[in-house]
TIPA-286465 format. One record per residue (C-alpha): residue number from 1; z, y, x. Coordinates in steps of 0.02 Angstrom, whole numbers, plus 50000, padded with zeros to 5 digits. Each point is the difference from the previous one (the first is absolute). Example, Ala and Ser with C-alpha at 12.3 -4.5 7.8 and 13.67 -1.06 7.14 Angstrom:
REM residues 2
num/Z/Y/X
1/50390/49775/50615
2/49967/50172/50069
***
This chain:
REM residues 470
num/Z/Y/X
1/49617/48696/50782
2/49865/49980/49870
3/49898/49843/49982
4/49838/50025/50101
5/49902/49944/49848
6/50078/50141/49898
7/49960/50128/50135
8/49821/49942/50001
9/49991/50010/49811
10/50074/50177/50002
11/49864/50055/50121
12/49868/49923/49888
13/50073/50091/49851
14/50001/50169/50088
15/49926/50007/50176
16/50050/49944/50174
17/50057/50174/50053
18/50100/50022/49838
19/50129/49870/50054
20/50122/50032/50143
21/50137/49894/50076
22/50042/50097/50159
23/50182/50044/50029
24/49985/50190/49986
25/49904/50000/49836
26/50119/49873/49925
27/50150/50104/50053
28/49929/50163/49933
29/49958/49924/49831
30/50171/49919/49982
31/50101/50161/49983
32/50000/50173/49924
33/50104/50151/50050
34/50168/49914/49971
35/50100/49974/50160
36/50125/49860/50037
37/50153/50110/49982
38/49963/50025/49814
39/49980/49815/49962
40/50182/49981/49945
41/50040/49886/50145
42/49849/49886/49974
43/49931/50029/50174
44/49926/49825/49997
45/49858/50071/49894
46/49933/50090/50154
47/49944/49830/50063
48/49887/49973/49850
49/49812/50003/50030
50/49849/49963/49894
51/49893/49859/50066
52/49836/50091/49972
53/49930/50165/49939
54/49851/50003/49883
55/49906/50161/49961
56/49900/49982/49838
57/49873/50128/49943
58/49966/49939/49821
59/50096/49934/49852
60/49903/49838/50012
61/50060/49975/50179
62/50180/50027/49945
63/49975/49872/49863
64/49932/49873/50124
65/50144/50031/50120
66/50126/49971/49861
67/49915/49839/49948
68/50009/49938/50179
69/50181/50053/50019
70/50045/49906/49841
71/49904/49847/50058
72/50094/49996/50165
73/50167/50063/49931
74/50006/50154/50113
75/50088/50163/49952
76/49900/50162/49986
77/50070/50175/50025
78/49891/50149/49950
79/50008/50141/50128
80/49963/50184/49965
81/50032/50148/50114
82/50156/49927/50082
83/50100/50156/49956
84/50130/49915/49890
85/50181/50020/50052
86/50076/49845/49919
87/49914/49855/50088
88/49898/49945/49850
89/49866/49923/50113
90/50114/49897/50111
91/49933/49821/49995
92/50162/49906/49973
93/49903/49835/49992
94/49854/50043/50114
95/49828/49981/49926
96/49851/50118/49985
97/50005/50188/50002
98/49863/50065/49885
99/49956/50167/50080
100/49928/50102/49856
101/49956/50155/50101
102/49817/49950/50010
103/49986/50015/49811
104/50006/50189/50003
105/49864/50056/49881
106/50016/50139/49871
107/49888/49916/49873
108/49987/50139/49872
109/50085/50154/49933
110/49983/50034/49814
111/50043/50185/49976
112/49994/50001/49809
113/50115/49850/49991
114/50103/50064/50148
115/49993/49828/50080
116/49960/49932/50172
117/49951/49820/50035
118/50042/49953/50179
119/50031/49854/50116
120/50178/49970/50061
121/49972/50050/50182
122/49956/50181/49957
123/50119/50123/50082
124/50089/50107/49871
125/49947/50159/50089
126/49816/49951/49998
127/50007/49969/49814
128/50086/50167/49972
129/49863/50090/50100
130/49864/49913/49898
131/50088/50042/49837
132/50008/50183/50050
133/49810/50004/50008
134/50003/49967/49812
135/50136/50128/49961
136/50131/49863/49992
137/50144/49935/50104
138/50103/49844/50030
139/50171/50015/49918
140/50084/49890/50130
141/50052/50104/50151
142/50119/49905/50115
143/50053/50048/50177
144/49874/49870/50062
145/49848/50072/49910
146/49888/49995/50154
147/50046/49824/50056
148/50043/49899/49843
149/49874/49902/49898
150/49973/49991/49812
151/50040/49814/49996
152/50162/50021/50097
153/50058/50146/49892
154/49969/49900/49841
155/50084/49845/50069
156/50159/50095/50039
157/49985/50116/49847
158/50045/50140/50118
159/50065/50171/49950
160/49925/50161/50070
161/50039/50185/49999
162/49911/50032/49834
163/50079/49854/49907
164/50104/50118/49893
165/49840/50045/49907
166/49882/49854/50030
167/50115/49851/50025
168/50000/49863/50131
169/49840/49922/50066
170/50013/49855/49879
171/50000/50118/49851
172/49834/50073/50059
173/49909/49832/49999
174/49885/49977/49850
175/49918/49834/50046
176/49997/49870/50138
177/49893/49863/50071
178/50113/49866/50073
179/49974/49831/50082
180/50131/49870/49955
181/50066/49864/50114
182/49869/49873/49945
183/49858/50123/50031
184/49975/50050/49819
185/49941/50180/49981
186/50087/50096/49860
187/49945/50170/49937
188/50099/50111/49883
189/49918/50141/49902
190/50026/50188/50022
191/50015/50040/49814
192/50118/50140/49953
193/50079/49885/49872
194/49970/49815/49966
195/50071/49887/49866
196/49993/49831/50088
197/50181/49974/50044
198/50102/50062/50149
199/49916/50090/50144
200/49950/49877/50134
201/49958/50142/50118
202/50185/50037/50019
203/50034/49823/50059
204/49931/50039/50172
205/50071/50174/50032
206/50155/49983/50108
207/49970/49814/50024
208/49974/50013/50189
209/49852/49881/49993
210/50107/49859/49931
211/49905/49988/49835
212/49821/50023/50061
213/49888/50088/50125
214/49939/50170/49938
215/49814/50017/50039
216/49956/50152/49893
217/50097/50134/49908
218/49954/50127/49868
219/50115/50149/50018
220/50039/50147/49889
221/49953/50166/50081
222/50064/50171/49948
223/49924/50175/49991
224/50017/50111/50151
225/50134/50124/49947
226/49947/50175/49956
227/50161/50060/50078
228/50139/49934/50110
229/50166/50092/50014
230/50160/49964/50094
231/50183/50044/49976
232/50160/49964/50096
233/50181/50010/49944
234/50156/49983/50104
235/50161/49917/49942
236/50168/49980/50084
237/49994/49811/49979
238/49900/49858/49926
239/50127/49991/49859
240/49967/50184/49961
241/49812/49980/50000
242/49984/49836/49905
243/50031/50079/49827
244/49847/50110/50027
245/49890/49847/50030
246/50075/49911/49851
247/49973/50154/49892
248/49814/50007/50043
249/49984/49816/49958
250/50093/50020/49835
251/49876/50132/49937
252/49849/49900/50059
253/49950/50117/50142
254/49922/49892/50137
255/49951/50098/50156
256/49870/49917/50110
257/50123/50014/50145
258/50186/49979/49975
259/50121/49964/50142
260/50185/50043/50000
261/50064/49966/50176
262/50170/50027/50077
263/49996/49996/50190
264/50087/50070/50151
265/49941/50112/50080
266/49910/50088/49858
267/49811/50020/50015
268/49929/50157/50078
269/49999/50144/49878
270/50138/49930/49889
271/50141/50101/50077
272/50167/49913/49979
273/49946/49896/49851
274/50018/49816/50047
275/49914/49946/49840
276/49824/50057/49959
277/49894/49968/49846
278/49816/49995/50050
279/49882/50028/49854
280/49811/50003/49983
281/49901/50034/49842
282/49815/49968/49977
283/49878/49998/49856
284/49908/50130/49899
285/50058/50181/50020
286/50099/50020/49840
287/50088/49833/50023
288/50054/50042/50177
289/50063/50171/49950
290/50101/49930/49855
291/50075/49860/50105
292/50044/50119/50139
293/50085/50129/49888
294/50100/49871/49903
295/50054/49912/50160
296/50061/50161/50078
297/50103/50036/49845
298/50075/49826/49996
299/50038/49994/50188
300/50083/50170/49999
301/50102/49952/49847
302/50063/49848/50098
303/50060/50111/50143
304/49849/49984/50115
305/49949/50136/50121
306/49815/50045/49997
307/49939/49978/50179
308/49819/50040/49961
309/49850/49888/50031
310/50001/49997/50191
311/50114/49852/50034
312/49904/49888/49879
313/49833/50062/50064
314/50052/49937/50172
315/50061/49837/49925
316/49831/49977/49915
317/49898/50049/50153
318/50092/49877/50113
319/50015/49854/49878
320/49872/49892/50092
321/50050/50048/50178
322/50100/49840/50029
323/49846/49895/49958
324/49896/50095/50125
325/50132/49973/50134
326/50010/49816/49957
327/49811/49981/50007
328/49993/50084/50170
329/50155/49932/50087
330/50052/49838/49916
331/49853/49916/49915
332/49907/49966/50165
333/50149/49898/50064
334/50026/49816/49968
335/50151/49967/49889
336/50100/49926/50145
337/49967/50161/50097
338/50059/50107/49855
339/50160/49902/49985
340/50051/50041/50178
341/50033/50178/49942
342/50151/49938/49902
343/49971/50128/49864
344/50111/49993/49845
345/50133/49895/50087
346/50128/50130/49946
347/49927/50043/49830
348/49924/49935/49839
349/49929/50076/49843
350/50022/49937/49823
351/49897/50043/49845
352/50098/49950/49846
353/49955/50011/49816
354/50151/50044/49893
355/50043/50051/49823
356/50006/50189/50005
357/50178/49999/49935
358/50054/49896/50152
359/49922/50100/50142
360/50146/50113/50043
361/50127/49860/49984
362/49893/49888/50109
363/49986/50136/50132
364/50189/50022/50002
365/50033/49814/50017
366/49864/49981/50131
367/50077/50137/50107
368/50169/49913/49990
369/49922/49834/50052
370/49909/50082/50145
371/50155/50091/50060
372/50097/49837/50003
373/49864/49926/50112
374/49998/50152/50113
375/49826/50052/49940
376/49941/50166/49931
377/49870/50064/49876
378/49867/50099/50091
379/49902/50035/49841
380/50027/49969/49816
381/49860/50037/49877
382/49919/49970/49834
383/49812/49996/50013
384/49873/50025/49859
385/50125/49945/49865
386/50189/50024/49979
387/50028/49812/49998
388/49913/49966/50166
389/50133/50023/50132
390/49981/49987/50188
391/50123/49991/50145
392/49971/50017/50187
393/50152/49926/50085
394/50046/50021/50183
395/50122/49922/50122
396/50076/50141/50103
397/50115/49885/50098
398/49884/49894/50105
399/49869/50120/50071
400/49822/49941/50025
401/50051/49817/50009
402/50066/50007/49823
403/50098/49868/49907
404/49858/49921/49903
405/50112/49863/49930
406/50117/50131/49924
407/49855/50101/49931
408/49921/49844/49925
409/50160/49936/49920
410/50040/50170/49927
411/49823/50024/49935
412/50009/49832/49913
413/50167/50048/49923
414/49925/50163/49935
415/49851/49909/49923
416/50115/49874/49917
417/50102/50144/49932
418/49842/50080/49928
419/49956/49841/49905
420/50179/49985/49935
421/49980/50176/49929
422/49840/49955/49907
423/49879/50053/50137
424/49868/49922/50112
425/49989/49975/50188
426/49837/50093/50039
427/49884/50120/49911
428/49884/50065/50135
429/49932/49870/50122
430/50016/49827/49923
431/50132/49876/50058
432/49898/49904/50130
433/50088/49883/50118
434/50143/50121/50029
435/50071/49990/49824
436/49928/49832/49946
437/50172/49915/50012
438/50063/50122/49868
439/49852/49978/49883
440/50083/49876/49883
441/50141/50122/49972
442/49873/50137/49963
443/49899/49891/49878
444/50158/49948/49908
445/49962/49903/49840
446/49812/50029/50018
447/49989/49892/50157
448/49960/49833/49914
449/49856/50081/49903
450/49932/50083/50158
451/50008/49833/50090
452/49906/49914/49858
453/49863/50132/50009
454/49991/49977/50188
455/49978/49813/49980
456/49865/50031/49871
457/49889/50103/50116
458/50055/49918/50164
459/50064/49824/49965
460/50010/49952/50184
461/50089/50160/50054
462/49868/50048/50127
463/49984/50186/49962
464/50116/50097/50116
465/50144/49875/49986
466/50179/50057/50024
467/49977/50165/49910
468/50072/50071/49837
469/50122/49855/49979
470/49863/49897/49916
***
């Protein structure tokens, strides 16, 4: 429990109704969409709760909260949309949840600069709608577009459907306003190119709130495409289709949408092809036409079967459906109510960054490891880039109850294998609490430097402690 004097000071810094300590609010703001079965056996984390929730509406209020937290030695965990799937907001040491959803203003859109200046609580979808009014669009397009916030997407440096062309969310950030642990407000500039040393903006993308609290972001926007065109190719296996993806990469052809997925059963419209290459091209007319024609030639030369645009059109149309279902059926529930469903007890998904040359060998070795454990690969894919490899693994032996301990141990073995082959343990969602125990392995020789930087901006370790191996 927090010191009553601190609670009183937090109310003075914000308002009386901006501070909550009731059980339900504390529970809701202590977790995201990660369930206990995917915590790698660390079920004790489900007992974690923040001691209070504070809902600021201005940067100055955030600064005052951080000064108070530092004065009293209390951890602070920034909270966005709660849609993360890695447990990045779990308060491993209690403390204050800083609910940023009240800071949801779109401050300005600058069409000639193709920039938007926004607060962190803005929903990605709302920003995209506003950008469209100016003939622009947001380049970040994750499954959670309608429920995720700008601050959360930056903090996890998440990858969306269009990342093949526009990059991850972190790559679309031009400038930030950030509050450090001692309450200092830091602003970086949105210049196209600056000469004053390394980019400080990049320090906070993917940092899961452990380096500072994002209170404003300037994001790069992109022109609404003159044309969007889809294509689909079928391959007998992932191994048969991967050379086509690698070939596109080798000539510098970057479709907006690129997803090579092997799954069983095949998607509707793919016939007997277990492996499908989903492709989407967007831009100005001549660019789209050239990309489409060259891609068709390359895919056919690699043995692909042209399945037409229909399968990918359906893929594109339904890409946000899971977020809508989550918003309707899951989000209203308290975390402890969600966990009673026991979802994912018999499955896990891994998003691994690998050297391109190692992808096929890694897949082969992963399948051998899974077979030894009695597990299977439900899906294998590269998404947006040939070196970004994903696996959906299933336990067919234990039914709905699952064998979560076997799934967890095997997942950890697969992640360790990825690092041993020169890869990384996660490229899509951040590492959160789920993969935090493996963070030191992922950082490798850079860990001491990262820890020194962390101590520089947060000497008392109060910003989202227990994350990133820092």
